[in-house]
N, C-alpha and C positions, 0 to 999 in steps of 0.2 A: 284626570281633569286637565292636566297640562297639555296632553295630546289633543283634546277636544278644542281647546282655546288657541292652539298654536297657529291656525290660519290667521287669526286676528293679530297675533304677534308678527307674522310675516308682513301683514299690511302695514303695521306700525313701523317696521324696519325699512320697507320699500319707499313709502311716501316721502319721507324727508330727503331722500336722495334724488328724487325725480325732478327734472326741470319744469315739467308741467303735468297736471293730473291726468288729463285724458290722453295725451299723445304717447305717454310711456306705459301707463297701466292698462288703459282701456282701448289701446290700439292693437287689434288682433293681427292685422297685416297692413301693408303699406297703402292699400286702397281705402281702408277704413280710418279716416282721420278726424271725423267729427262726431263720433259716437257719444251719446249721452245716456247714462244708465245710473240707477240708484247706487250710491257710493259704496255700500258694504256688500249687499247681496249681489249686485251687479259685478263687483270686482271678483267675488268668489266664482261666479258663473263663468266669467271671461278667463280667469286663470285656469279653471278646469278644462275649458274648451281649447285653450291655446297650449297648455302645458301638461294637462292630465291631472289626476288627483295628486300625483307626487309633487306637483308644483306648490300645493298648499302646505307641504311638509318639508320644504327645502331646508337643509341644515338642522333637522330635528335632532339627530344623534349628537352632534357636538353641542347643541343647545342644552340638551338634557345633561350632558357631561359638564358643561359650563355651569349650569345651575347647581348641580351637586357639589362641584369643586368650590364654587363661590360661597355657597352656604357653609361648607365645612371650614374653609379658610377664614371667613368672616367671624364665625362664632368661636373658632379656636383663639384667634387674636383678641376678640372681644372679651372672652373669659380671662385671658392672660392679663390684659390691661385692666379689666375690672378688679381682679384679685389684687393687682398692684395698687390701684386707686383706693381700695378698701383698706389695704395695709397702711398706706400713707395717712388716710383719715384716722385710723385707729392710733397710729403713732402720734399724730397731732393732738388727739384727745388726751393722751397720757402726758403731753407737754402742757396741757391746759389751753389748747387752741381748738375750738370747735367741739361739736357734740359726738364726733366719731362717725357721722354719716357723710356719704359722698354727695357733694353739691351738684346742682343742675349743670353748671359749667363743666365740671369734671366729667360728668356723664357724656356731655357733648364731645369733649376731647377724646374720651375713650372710644366712642362710636366713630368719630372722624379718623382716628388712627387705624382702627380695625378696617374701616371702609377703604382707606387709602392703600393699605397693604394688600387688601383683597384686589383692588383695581390693578396694582402693579404686577401682582402674581398671575392674575387670570386674564389680563387684557389680550394676550395672544389667542386664547380660546375664543373670546368674543369677536376678535378681528376676523377669524375664520368663519364664525357663525354668520356675521354680517355679509361676508363675501358670498357665502352659499345662499343666503336668503335673497340677495339682490343680483345674483348671477344672471338670471334671465333678462332683467332690465339692462344690465351692462352689455350683454350680447345684442340686444335689440338696438341699443344706441349705436353700436358699431355698424350694424346693418344699415341703419338710417344714414350714418355718415358716409358709407360706401355709396348708397343710393344718391345722396346729394352730389358726391363727386362725379358719378356717372352722368347725372343730369347736367352738371356744369360743363363736362367735357362734350356732351351732346350739343349744348347751346353754342359751343365754340367750333362745332362741326369736326370734332376730333374722331367721333365714333360714327359708324354707319348705323342706319335705322335697325337693320337686322341684328347687328352686334349688340346694340343697346337693349333691344327687346329680349334677347337671349340672356344677357347678364342680369337684367331686372327680374326676369322669371326665376333665375337661379337664386337671387336674393330673397324673393318672395317665398320660395319653397324651402329655404334653409331653416334648420331647426337648431336650437341651442345644443352644443356638444355635451356629452356626459360630464358631470362636474361633482366631484366628491371632496372629502376632507383633504386627501393627499394633493389633488389638483389645486385646491384653494391655497394650501400651504406653499406649494411650489411656485404658484403665481405671485404670492406676496413676497416670497424670497427673491424671485427674479426681478421684481420691481424695485425693492428697496433694501434687500439683504435682511439680516436678522433684525435690524432696527424697524423694519416694516411691521413686525408683529406688535409693536407698541405704538402704532399710529392711533391717534385719537386719545392717547392716555392723559394729556393735559386737560381737555374738557371733561373727561371721565373723572379725573381727580377733583375738579371743581364741582362736579355734580354730586359728590359725596355730601355737599351741603343741603341737598334737597330735603332729606328727613328733618334736618335741623330747622330749616325754614318752615316746614310743615308743622312741626310740634310747637314752634314759637308762635305761629299764627293761631293754632288750636288753643294753646294754653291762654293766650291773650284774650281771645274771644270768649272762651268759657269762663274765665275769671271775671270779665266785665258783666257777663250774663248773670253770674252768681251774685255779684254785688248788688244788682238791681232787684234780686229776688229776696223774699223773706228767708231767714236763716234756715228754716225747716223745710223749705220747698226745694226739691232737687231738680236738676235739669232733666227734661224728658228724653226718651230714646230718640224721638224724631228730631229734637233740637240738637242732640249730639250728632246725629246723622248729617244735619244741615251744616253745622260748624265744621265737622270733619271734611265735608265736601268743599267748603270754602277754603279750608286750610290746604288741602291737597291741590285745589285749583290754583291757589296763589303760588304754591311751591312749583307747580308744573309750569306756570307762565314765566316764572323767574328763571328756571333752569332748562326749559325746553330748547332754546336756541343752542345750548351746549350739546344737547343730544343730537340735534341736526348736524352740527359741525363734526361731531364724533363719527356719526354714521357716514357722512360724506368722505371723511378721511379714510375710513376702514373699507369702504366699498371699492370696487375695481376702478382705477383711475382711467379717465377718458384717454384713449390712445389715438384718437383722430386729431384733426387740426384744431378742434375746439378747445382753446386754452382756458376758457372760462370754467371748465370742469376738471382741470388738472391742478392739484394742490400739493405744494411742497411742505406744508405744515399748517398748524392751527391758525396763525396770524394770516397767512396767505389765503387760506380758505375763507376766513371772515371778510377780508378785503375784497376778494373776487365775488363772493356772494352779494355783498353790498353793491359793488360796482355793476355787475351784470344782471342781478335778479332783484335787487332792492331789499329793504328790511323785511318785507313780507315773507321772503324765502326762509327766514329763521323760524317761522311758525307754520311752515308747510306740514300738513298732516297732524296738527296738534289736536284736532277734533277726535281723531281715532285714539290718540293717547289718552285724552280726557275720558272717553268712554270706558277705556280699560282700567285706568288707575284711580280716577276720582270716586267711582262707585265702590270699588274694592276698599279704598281707604275709609270711606264713610261707614261702610258695614263693619270694618275692623274696629274703628273708634267706638261705634255703638255697642258692639259685642263686648269690647274691653270695659266700657263704663258699666254695662249691666252686670258683668262678672264681678267688678269691684263692689257694686251694691250688694250682690248676693253674698259675697265674702264677708262684707261688713255685717250683714244681718246674721249670718251663721256664727260669726265671731262673737257678736253681742249675746246671742242665745247661749253659746257655750259658757260665757262668763256668768250669765244668770244662773245656769244650772250648777255651776261650781259654788 
């Protein structure tokens, strides 16, 4: 399933990094500057035409590794902190404080601690994944920068007409060089040293709050809906689906700008004269994005992220609530039989 959906993951990774939608993703060559195509299927078609099928799976291997490692690290620390929280709650009960159960705030702290450690330990992997997923766009920007330089020199009569034509033809025929995990790691190290593998870690740490915001909105909306209903009438599966969608949408809108900043920092830095795309850190990236691209740049590509995450979260909430209902029914039946 992950492999089938990976092209959509590539799209989500690339869009926040691009300065404009059409010029970077939908430009197959320098002569095609005004192409207009449907946003998802058109993108898939153009990537296959310009990069081959392999372009849809750039960075797949480290991405699978990152997913496996992240899940393992997260759940290891989650269980570790969970056991500690339960031990503290049990000790408090013996002292006459509380009923021995772990409160909602404690669960949020446990999840936040596990998520933060996961980010700190796995950020180097995701930095490489982002590099590999966006490598083609970075190479294309370099080619465009060289083209602009040549045209500028031509306008100043520095180059002859024949020389300009030859050099432009070479740029048009150039293809992205082979790029694997080792090349990505070496590039990151050459740019910023070991510290470069932790680029984007600050916004990534703040993004740990996404699930907390999501569950806060979900619990608040579901509680309000239940209070308006009769005591015996449960929330329907469709209502849970809608509430789950609203909750995830709210969390995504709140934290998506951080995802954009993180992706910009982890992608290959602009090596041409365009200083607007060269970032020294999180604050510098935020300031330059506001200055050169406006606030809209923080939500660039959010539509693709919503398509991926909101529907999945809605289904997850709906399935969870239905399983809770089934468990309650089976539990009541077992009590009656006893």
